[in-house]
C-alpha positions as CSV (number, residue, x, y, z in Angstrom):
1,M,-0.1,0.0,0.0
2,D,1.4,3.4,-0.9
3,I,1.8,6.3,1.7
4,D,-1.1,8.3,0.1
5,A,-3.4,5.3,0.2
6,K,-2.6,4.7,3.9
7,T,-3.0,8.3,4.8
8,A,-6.4,8.2,3.1
9,Q,-7.5,5.2,5.0
10,K,-6.5,6.8,8.4
11,Q,-8.4,9.8,7.4
12,A,-11.5,7.8,6.6
13,A,-11.4,6.0,9.9
14,A,-11.0,9.2,11.7
15,E,-14.0,10.8,9.9
16,F,-16.1,7.8,10.8
17,A,-15.2,7.9,14.5
18,V,-16.0,11.6,14.8
19,G,-19.6,10.4,14.2
20,L,-19.5,8.5,17.4
21,V,-18.6,11.4,19.7
22,E,-21.2,12.3,22.3
23,F,-21.4,16.1,22.6
24,D,-22.2,16.2,26.3
25,R,-19.1,14.1,27.4
26,I,-15.3,14.7,27.5
27,V,-13.6,12.6,24.8
28,G,-10.8,10.3,25.6
29,I,-8.0,10.2,23.1
30,G,-4.8,8.1,22.8
31,S,-1.9,8.9,20.3
32,G,-0.5,8.1,17.0
33,S,-1.0,9.2,13.3
34,T,-4.5,8.0,13.0
35,V,-5.5,9.6,16.3
36,A,-3.9,12.9,15.1
37,E,-6.3,12.9,12.1
38,F,-9.2,12.2,14.5
39,I,-8.2,15.2,16.7
40,K,-8.0,17.4,13.7
41,R,-11.6,16.5,12.7
42,L,-12.7,17.2,16.3
43,A,-11.6,20.9,15.9
44,P,-14.9,22.0,14.3
45,L,-16.8,20.5,17.3
46,A,-14.7,22.4,19.9
47,A,-17.6,24.5,20.9
48,N,-19.9,21.5,21.3
49,I,-17.8,19.1,23.4
50,P,-16.6,19.9,27.0
51,G,-12.9,18.9,26.0
52,V,-10.6,15.9,25.7
53,V,-8.5,13.8,28.0
54,V,-5.3,12.8,26.1
55,A,-2.8,10.0,26.7
56,S,0.5,11.7,25.4
57,S,2.0,15.0,25.3
58,A,2.1,14.8,21.5
59,S,-1.6,14.5,21.4
60,E,-2.0,17.3,23.9
61,R,-0.1,19.7,21.5
62,I,-2.4,18.8,18.5
63,A,-5.5,19.1,20.7
64,L,-4.5,22.5,21.9
65,E,-3.5,23.7,18.4
66,A,-7.1,22.5,17.3
67,G,-8.6,24.8,19.9
68,L,-9.8,21.9,22.2
69,R,-9.9,22.2,26.0
70,V,-7.6,19.6,27.4
71,W,-8.6,18.1,30.9
72,S,-6.5,16.1,33.3
73,L,-7.9,12.6,33.8
74,N,-8.3,13.4,37.5
75,D,-10.4,16.5,36.9
76,A,-12.4,14.7,34.1
77,L,-13.4,11.8,36.3
78,A,-14.5,14.3,39.0
79,S,-16.6,16.1,36.8
80,N,-20.3,15.5,35.6
81,V,-19.1,15.2,32.0
82,A,-16.6,12.3,32.4
83,P,-15.4,10.6,29.2
84,K,-17.4,7.7,28.0
85,F,-15.5,7.0,24.7
86,Y,-11.9,6.5,24.3
87,F,-10.5,6.7,20.8
88,D,-7.0,5.2,19.9
89,G,-5.1,3.3,17.2
90,A,-3.1,0.0,17.4
91,D,0.2,-1.3,16.0
92,E,-1.5,-4.5,15.4
93,I,-4.8,-6.1,16.3
94,E,-6.1,-9.7,16.1
95,P,-9.6,-11.1,15.7
96,G,-10.5,-11.2,19.4
97,F,-9.7,-7.4,19.5
98,A,-6.5,-7.9,21.7
99,M,-3.8,-5.6,20.3
100,I,-0.2,-4.4,20.7
101,K,0.3,-0.7,21.2
102,G,3.3,1.4,22.2
103,G,5.2,2.2,19.0
104,G,4.9,5.9,20.1
105,A,5.9,5.0,23.6
106,A,2.6,6.2,25.2
107,L,1.4,2.7,26.1
108,T,1.0,3.2,30.0
109,R,-1.1,6.5,29.9
110,E,-3.0,5.0,26.9
111,K,-3.9,1.9,29.0
112,I,-4.9,4.3,32.0
113,V,-7.2,6.4,29.9
114,A,-8.7,3.4,28.1
115,S,-9.4,1.7,31.3
116,A,-11.1,4.9,32.7
117,C,-13.5,5.0,29.8
118,E,-16.6,2.8,29.2
119,T,-15.9,2.3,25.5
120,F,-12.6,1.7,23.7
121,V,-13.0,2.4,20.0
122,C,-9.9,1.4,18.1
123,L,-9.3,3.1,14.6
124,V,-7.1,1.1,12.1
125,D,-6.3,0.7,8.5
126,E,-6.3,-2.8,7.1
127,S,-2.6,-3.2,7.4
128,K,-3.0,-3.4,11.1
129,L,-5.1,-6.5,11.1
130,V,-3.2,-9.8,12.0
131,S,-4.2,-13.4,12.7
132,A,-2.2,-13.5,15.8
133,L,-0.1,-11.1,17.7
134,G,3.7,-11.1,17.4
135,K,4.6,-9.6,14.2
136,F,5.2,-6.2,16.0
137,A,7.7,-6.3,18.8
138,L,6.2,-5.8,22.3
139,P,7.0,-2.5,23.9
140,V,7.6,-2.7,27.6
141,E,7.9,0.5,29.7
142,V,10.6,0.1,32.3
143,V,12.0,2.1,35.2
144,P,15.6,3.0,34.1
145,M,17.4,1.5,37.1
146,A,15.7,-2.0,36.4
147,E,16.8,-2.1,32.7
148,A,19.4,-4.9,33.1
149,F,17.2,-6.9,35.5
150,V,14.1,-6.7,33.3
151,M,16.1,-7.5,30.2
152,R,17.3,-10.8,31.9
153,K,13.7,-11.6,33.0
154,L,12.4,-11.2,29.5
155,Q,15.0,-13.4,28.1
156,R,14.0,-16.2,30.5
157,L,10.4,-15.8,29.2
158,G,11.9,-16.6,25.6
159,G,12.0,-13.0,24.4
160,S,14.8,-11.1,22.5
161,P,14.8,-7.7,24.3
162,K,16.3,-4.5,22.9
163,K,16.3,-1.0,24.6
164,R,14.7,1.6,22.3
165,E,17.1,4.3,21.4
166,A,14.6,7.2,21.8
167,P,13.8,9.9,24.3
168,L,12.2,8.7,27.7
169,T,8.6,8.4,27.9
170,D,6.2,11.1,29.3
171,N,6.6,9.2,32.6
172,G,10.5,9.5,32.5
173,N,11.0,5.8,31.6
174,I,12.7,3.7,29.0
175,I,11.0,1.4,26.4
176,I,12.4,-2.2,25.9
177,D,11.0,-3.8,22.7
178,V,10.8,-7.5,22.9
179,S,10.5,-9.9,20.0
180,G,9.8,-13.7,20.2
181,L,7.4,-13.9,23.0
182,F,4.4,-15.0,20.9
183,P,2.4,-17.2,20.3
184,I,0.9,-17.3,23.7
185,N,-2.5,-16.3,25.3
186,P,-2.4,-12.5,25.1
187,G,-4.0,-11.9,28.5
188,A,-1.7,-14.4,30.2
189,L,1.4,-12.8,28.7
190,E,0.3,-9.2,29.6
191,G,-0.1,-10.3,33.2
192,E,3.3,-12.2,33.3
193,V,5.3,-9.4,31.9
194,N,3.6,-6.7,34.2
195,Q,4.6,-8.8,37.3
196,I,8.3,-8.3,36.5
197,P,9.6,-5.6,39.2
198,G,10.5,-2.6,37.4
199,V,8.0,-2.9,34.5
200,L,5.4,-0.2,34.7
201,S,3.3,-1.5,31.8
202,N,3.4,-3.3,28.5
203,G,1.8,-2.9,25.2
204,I,-0.5,-5.8,25.2
205,F,-4.1,-4.6,25.5
206,A,-6.0,-7.8,26.1
207,R,-7.3,-7.2,29.6
208,R,-8.5,-3.8,28.4
209,R,-9.0,-4.7,24.6
210,A,-11.1,-2.6,22.3
211,D,-14.8,-2.7,22.5
212,Q,-15.3,-1.5,18.9
213,L,-13.1,-1.5,15.8
214,I,-13.2,0.9,13.0
215,I,-11.3,-0.6,9.9
216,A,-10.6,1.6,6.9
217,G,-10.0,-0.2,3.6
218,A,-11.8,0.0,0.3
219,N,-14.7,1.0,2.6
220,V,-14.9,1.6,6.3
221,R,-16.2,-1.2,8.7
222,H,-17.5,-0.8,12.2
223,E,-17.2,-4.0,14.3
224,H,-18.0,-4.8,17.9
225,A,-15.8,-7.1,20.0
226,P,-16.6,-10.8,20.2
227,V,-17.0,-12.5,23.6
228,S,-13.7,-12.6,25.3
229,T,-11.9,-15.9,26.0
230,W,-9.3,-14.5,28.3
């Protein structure tokens, strides 16, 4: 797929998602290129919605530039217009709607905001659909002092970890990308990695998977999650 076609699909998914926004509630927002398209399309609605809660500093900048009011999650949950819908993308997503996220290093905050909202709507183009997770390396957010220890633990799980050469996360931590951990039950692996001391969070979203999926291809499809087996 060429770049222009992929961009057009992201824009189509974002346009469809805006139609799900409830005007009387704050909107939960993740991060990434598809989400950036979604935020831009929220701009004309700035006067009609109370504002947004965002999961990354990058999304916050885009939202402010779009004229949207940005709430902290704490203030949003204490209000009478707390967010119901959370909109985010995925690096890959399987038929049960479990996914891997974190290519943009915002996985922990994304997981927090997603868990605080009733309905998680995932926006993807067709290239993100996979039969099973594992094509995309698993991002793991780690406290810097625990880097060597966590690397060793991930190797013992069968993974091949590599520290990401990138700025620290918004939380001041590092990202370790791990390949070779799949195939395994996504929910079980999510919990096992999170139990390693020094791990803040990992990029498997199985315990808080998407509730709805917007898929942009030749047409835009809107699907609801199947019954979970995890």
